[in-house]
C-alpha positions in Angstrom: 0.0 0.0 0.0 1.2 3.5 -0.7 0.6 6.6 1.4 0.6 9.2 -1.3 0.2 12.5 0.6 -0.7 13.7 4.1 -1.2 17.3 4.9 -1.8 18.7 8.4 -2.2 22.4 8.9 0.9 24.1 10.4 -1.0 25.2 13.5 -2.2 21.6 14.1 1.1 19.9 13.6 2.6 18.3 16.7 -0.8 17.5 18.2 -1.1 13.9 17.1 -3.4 14.3 14.1 -0.9 13.0 11.6 0.0 10.0 13.8 -3.7 9.1 14.1 -4.2 9.5 10.4 -1.2 7.3 9.5 -2.2 4.7 12.1 -5.6 4.6 10.4 -3.8 4.0 7.1 -1.9 1.1 8.7 -5.2 -0.4 10.0 -6.9 -0.2 6.7 -3.9 -1.6 4.8 -3.8 -4.6 7.2 -7.6 -5.1 6.7 -7.0 -5.2 3.0 -4.2 -7.7 3.3 -1.2 -5.5 2.8 1.9 -6.2 4.9 3.9 -3.1 3.8 3.2 0.6 3.4 5.4 3.0 1.5 5.7 6.8 1.6 7.9 9.3 0.0 9.1 12.9 0.7 11.3 15.6 -0.7 14.3 16.0 1.5 15.2 19.4 3.0 13.9 22.1 5.3 10.2 21.6 6.2 10.4 17.9 5.1 8.2 15.4 6.9 11.2 13.0 7.1 11.5 13.1 10.9 7.8 12.5 11.3 7.8 9.4 9.1 11.0 8.0 10.7 9.5 8.4 14.2 6.5 6.3 13.0 8.9 3.5 12.0 9.3 4.1 8.2 12.8 3.4 6.9 14.4 4.6 3.7 14.4 1.8 1.0 17.4 3.3 -0.8 15.2 4.3 -3.8 14.8 7.9 -4.9 11.9 8.6 -7.3 11.5 12.1 -8.9 13.8 13.5 -6.2 11.8 12.0 -3.4 13.1 9.5 -0.8 11.0 6.4 -0.7 10.6 4.7 2.7 8.6 1.7 3.9 7.3 0.1 7.0 6.5 -3.6 7.5 3.2 -4.1 9.2 2.8 -6.7 11.9 
């Protein structure tokens, strides 16, 4: 499963909304039989890289259209 884009308003960031949304994606992916979720981001200032790494995503080594591709294995 691929998480294409997640946007949380700047004033709401850091309040857990993004984590809840991504955990919902994990739950739905599991329900549909997926064992892995991927995401990508553009590196640099303002990047969501830290957010996704804290959730357990790890870079795959792939870069597509200048975006780092990361994945998480679901249990």
